[in-house]
C-alpha angles and dihedrals in degrees: 000000000000127000089252091054089051091052090050091051091050091050091048090049092052098049098067090048091053090046091050091052092049088052091047090056088071089068097047096084095049089046091051090049090054090047091050092052090048092053092050090052090046092050090052092054101050129073145096090296122067093223109152119227091193091056091049092051091049092052094045093052092044103248098106141054121242115250126222090266096041096113091052093045090049091056092046094050102037102033102032115019104033098051089043094052092046091048090051090052093047093048091047091050091048095049094044096047090045089051092051091049093049093048089052093045094048092035087226126119090212095059116123134193088247090071089081090067093248096121094047094049093043091052092052091048091051092048091051091055095043095047101034100025094101096042127024095011095037097116092048096047092046090052092050094043115186091355094064096092099045092043092050091048092046092048092048092050094050092045092053091047091051090050093050091047091052091049094047095046119082128160091001093302127106118216111215091199091052090049091054095047092045089051091056091050093047091049089055092050095046089046090056092048091047092050091050091053093045089055088069096042123115126223095272093049092048090053092050090049092049095051094043090051092052093050132242141181094202094110094054119133135168093260091051091047090051091050092049091048093053092051102040103039097067089050092048093047090054093052098078090056089060093059098090093048093047090050090053092044089060086072092055135273094275093053091045091051092052089049089061099257115151096225099188092049090047093051093046095050093043094051093044094049093047091048093051096044096042094040093055091045095050091044094055102033105028123221110352111161140191097026089102091055103035100047098052091047094051089052093044091055091054104034106022130236100304104126092206087074098021098063100052093037092050090052093053093046093046092049092048093047094052093047090052091047091050091048089053091046090055096047109032094076099015133202083032120051137221123232108259092229090067092057096043090049092048090053098034098046096067090042090053090051089051091053090050093050092046091053096036095113093051094043094049095072 
């Protein structure tokens, strides 16, 4: 057998394996969906209390007898844990899908949902309510009740996104580079305003700011979950329709235009959907970083860059990751709990360094 014959045999041996992997990719999304459901069920079963989800289900469907602590366990599971776990999953999905969309729009694996200005504006809105909520903004915050903080953060995020979009759009065309640079400038300005307000904060307000900035799902309730669902779901349902345009945009704007992609419409819808999904997430959970970077990269390593698979898979992975992070936050130092942002940063920081090192040659130009 000649060397050429050997090469042919090797090539023939490789092709079925590649074909098998392409076929196996069809089962990745269903497998991720099962994994996501499993993490939600797991998140509902762990915590400082030993309330049993299985016992609750048995009683509710009529095949079990209530225990002496059934009423208490029912409140813990249905009113505290379940909405919190579902909120964690929804926030994780929103951040991960937004990250995948932004990475496709900027054609940069280091892009993050915060580039739209949502995080900077949301932080300023939250600081205004925390610092001025008992004084200048007292009538407004009392009228809004427990929704004052999330609504202020959400409004601040959308306002900053609208401002950046107006700055970056000229002559009916939106410049992605201008959007990025404007976002950096706006983050600096809002950071200065936030620092000025913090200078006048008392100890209680500083503590509230610290915990909001590190992220938490402790204040979740069914009404807040419903509000988050109404805001994020339209944005998430739009995302799959962006897949074809984002795939074409990977070849460059000129190539995408010649392929029939309406670039301005694509940019507008992408930025609006990311702003809505990320704004609601940041408003209700505070600062939770790295999910929007880590989840899309994990999926991209397994499934490749095709956004038709990347977007839904990223959402499932992001939701599962945040539920697992929240479960760990509730159990590592029980009965106290850690802010989720600490855990996501501890896991996402090394992963971000790995991405930088992997792309060092391309980024060094």
